[in-house]
N, C-alpha and C positions, 0 to 999 in steps of 0.2 A: 279572819275567815277568807276563803278563796271564793271569788264571785263565780256564779254558774257560767258555764261556757256553752254557747249555742252549738248546734250540730254544724259540721263542716258545710260550707256553702251559704249558710244563712247570712253571714256578714258580708258576703260578696254581692248580695242583692241590692241594687239601687232602688230607692223608693219610686213607685210609679208616679209619674207626673201627668196630671190631668190637664185638660184645656183650661186656660185662664178664664175667669168670670168677671174680672174687674180690670180697669185700666186707669192708672193714676191721673187724677185731674178730670176724669170724665164721669158724669152722672148718668146712670141708667144706659150703659152701652148695650148694643145689640150683640149678643153672644152667638158667634158662629164658629165656636171652637170645640164643641163636644158632640156634634152629630145628633142633637136632640130634635124631636118633632116640634117645629115652630107653632103648630096648632094645638099643642098640648095633648093631654089624654082624652079619651072618649068621655063625654059627660056621663054616660052610663057607668063607666068604670069609677068615676068620682063618686057617684051616688052609691054604688055597691060598697065602696070603701067606707063611706059614711055609715051605711047600714050595718057594717060589721063592728063599728066602734063599741056598741053595748056589750059585745062578747069578748072584750079585752081580757077578762079574767079567766077565760076558757082556753085550754091548750088546743092547738089545731090538730087535725088528724096527722098521724105520722107517715101516712103513705100517699098523701096528696091525691087521693083517688078521684075526687070530683074534678080537679084541675087536669089530671092526666086523661080522664075521660073526655073532657072538653077539647083538649089538644088532639087526642086521637081521632075524635069525630071530625074536627075541622080539617085535619091533614090526612085523614083516611089511613091511620096507623094503628097498630095494636097497642092498647094502653099499657099492657104489661111490659113493653119495651121502652117506655118513656120514663125518664127520671127528671125531677124538678129541683132547681137550686136557686140560691141567692144570686141572681144573674147567671149568665152562662159562665162567668169567671169561676164560680164555685165548682162547677162541674169540671172545668179545665184543671183545677187544683186536685179534685178527687181522682181524676184519671192519672195524674202524675204520682199522687200518693200511692195509688193502688198498683201501678205498673212500672214505675221507675224507682231505682235505688242507687246507692253509691256504686260506681263502676259501670253504670248504664249510661247511654247517651240519648239525648232528645234532640231531634232535628227540627228546625224551623227556617223560614226563608229570610233573606237578607233584610227586607223591609217589612217583616211580619210584625204582628201585634206584640207589644213589649211585655205582655203578661206571660208569654211562652217561656222565655228564659227564667222568669221569676219562679214559675211553678216547677221548672226543672231543678233549679238550685235548691228550692225548698224541700224537694224530695231527696237531695243529695246527689242527683244525677248531673251529668255534664251537658250543657247546651251546645249544640253544633249548628253553625249558620251555613245555609246553602245559598249560593249566589243566585240572583235573579238576572233576567235579561230585559233591559229597558223597563225596569220596574214591574215586570211580570214574572210570576213564579215559573221556574224551569224544571220540568220533571226529571230530565237527565241529571241536572245539577243536584237535585234532592236525592236521587238514587245513588249518585256518586258519593254523597256525604254519609250514606248509611253503611253499616257493617254489622257484624254479629252482635255488637253491643247495643245497637240501636233498638230501643223498645217503643218509642213513640215518635210519630211525625205529626206536628201541628201545622195546618195550613188554613188560613182564612181565605174563603172563596165566596164572594168578592173579598179582596184584601183591604185592610185598614193599615196605613193611611193612603194607599195608592188608588184604590177604587177599581183596580184591574182584577181580572179573573181568568181562569183557564177552563176549557170546555170539558164535557163529560168523557170524551174518549181519552183525553190526557189524564184525567183524574182516575179513570179505570186502569190505565197503564201504570199509574203511580201505585195504586193499591196492589196490583198484581205483581209489581216488581220489588216490593218491600221484602226485607229478610223475614224468614219464618219467625213468628211470634211477635212481630212488630205491629203496633196499632196505628192506623191512620185516623187522625181526628180532624174532621172538617168543621171549621168554625164558620157557621152560616149566619152570623149576626146581621148581615146586610142582605140576606138571600131574597127578601121580598122585593128589593129594588132591582133585581136582575130578571129581566123578562123571561118567563117560562122556566125558571130554575127552581128545583125543589129542595135546594140546600144540601143535597147529598142523600136524601131519604131513599131514593131508588138504589143507590150504591150500598146502603146498609142491607137492603134486601137481597143483594146478589154477592156480597162479600162478607166473610166472617171476621174480617180485621178492620172494619170501618165503623166509626161512630160519629154522628154529627151533633153539633150544639146549635141552639137558637136562643133568641132573647126577645123579651117584651120591651126592651129599653129604647129601641130605635123607632120603627114604624108605629108601634103601639103607644109611644109617648109615656112609658112608665119607667124611665130611667131612675127616678127617685124612689120607686117602689122596690126595685131589685128582684126581678123574677126572670129566670131563664129555664131552659129545659134541654134535654138531650134525648137522642134516639139511637139505639144500637142493638147489637145481638143480645139475646136474653141473658146469656151467661155473663157478659160484661156488665150489663145493667144490674144484675144481681150482686156482682162484686162491689160496684160503686155504692149500692144501697147499704152494704154492710158497714161502710165507713162514713156514710152521710149522717149528719146530725139528725136525730129523729124529729125534731121540731124546727127544722131550718127555715120553714116558711110560716108566716103568721096567717091568721084568718083573713086579715085585710089584704095581704098579698094574694092569697088564693082567690078570694072573691073579686078583687079588682082585675086580676088577670083574666078570669073567666068572662067577666062583663066586657072587657076590652076585646076579647076574642070573638064574642058574640055580636058586637056592634060592627058588622061587616060594612054597612053603609058609610060610617064615619071613616073607617080604616081605608076603604077603597078611594074615598075622596082625598084623603091625605096622600095616598100613593099616586093618584093621578096628578095632583098638584105638584108633588115632589118631582116626578119624572118630567113634567112640562117645564118647571122652573130650572131643573138641572140642565136640561138641554139649552135653555136660554142663557143661563149663567155661563156655561162653557163657551157658547158662541160669542157672547158679549165680551168675555175676557180675551178670547182669541182675536177679536176685532181690534183690541187695543194693545196687542202684542204680548199677551200672557197666555202661553199654551198650556194645555192639560191633556192627559190621556183620557180616552173614552171611559167614563165612570159608570160602574154598575152598582153604586151605593148612593147614599143621600148626601154626598159631598163631592167636591172636585178638588184635585190636587194641582194647584197653580204653580207653574215653574217659572223661575226667574233666572237672570244671567248668571248669578253667583250668590254665595251666602250673604255678601254685603248688601246686595239689592233686596234680597228677601227680608233681611233684618230691617232695612230702611222702609220697605213697604209695610211690614208689620206695625212699625211705630207710627207711620204716617196715617194709616187707616184707623189705628187705635185711637189716635187723637181726634179722628173724625167720628168716633163712637162705634167702631166695629172691631170686635175682638176675633182674630183668626187663630189658627193653631200652628205654632212652630213645630217642625218635625225633624229638627236636627238630630234628636235622639234616635230616630229611625233611620239614620244614615242619609237623610235628605235635607241637608242644611240650606239648599238653594230653593226650597219649596215651602209653600204655605197651604195648609188644608182649610178649605172653606165649606162649612156646612150649608146645604141648600136651605135657606130660610123662606119666609113668606115673600109675597110680591114686593113689598116695600124694602125688605132687607136685601133681597137680591139686587134690586135696582140701586139701592143706596151704596152697597159695597162696591158694585161695579163703577158707580160714579166716583167714589173715593179713590179706587185704583186708577181710574182714568186721570184724575187730577194728579195722582202720584206720578204716573208716566209722563204727563205733560210737564210737571215740575222737574223731572229728571232730564228732559230733552235739552 
């Protein structure tokens, strides 16, 4: 018999590599590789998840109405234009599935999130890379990469793994300059950490070719629960709901996300601490000769002299019990991404990197 053959492009997809959670020979290392909330999830979210356990035999609602209502109220958005998914990743996949096909092109930036080329290839489309300038998305470069075959542009703002972002005027210029029929997808996974930024919601309201995605995995500490959402024009949301799995979120996911959203006091404290420690971490690293760009996320991208030094630093601090994120796969082999942890974690990783620098001298 002849073995089944997957669709063109599928075998070209490299498996996604997440941040490491273990380091050989080290017990209970501090994981600073996945941009997780070091204070965990809201206790109220944990209780809501526990309370949902007795209903495991019941199917959840197919329209996520109560979660969409909660998101809409919190962000002052129309609930009908909100879609929920298994993390924002699922929504990124649905967008490519619905709007890209063989012969189409999908544009993303040079150091953009590695899921973008995956979803493009899964849809049979061709991913196209637009160059960045000093690790910052460049609108002119993105527009130059577009043509009549371009159906989607994905941009993370703030970006992962650089932490950099572009302002509203540039984003509006990007949306206005795209080819007819091209959708701009603003990935706002880290939007909460950027002061005064709405993640692209206001752009959705003024452009008919813009959709934003958000997640509960970062600030809300629900990475293990897998809940994300998107906000876009009604006709686009209706299209995505046609191909979304009807029971893609469980009752536990829905109730946990609602409780996390409602626990404003916990969330705001996590945000204040993250912003404070992010500034301290960046300043402390700079003081020992490790620069980073101003970050608008819950991590900093530490830059080293070259790939060899970054590799040596990764291994050195790993043996000291701190796991960082190597980002060579993002075209940044001379960098390490460091999640903003709690007080002890930030102080500890800085001390470990200081010892590394001293040993190198």
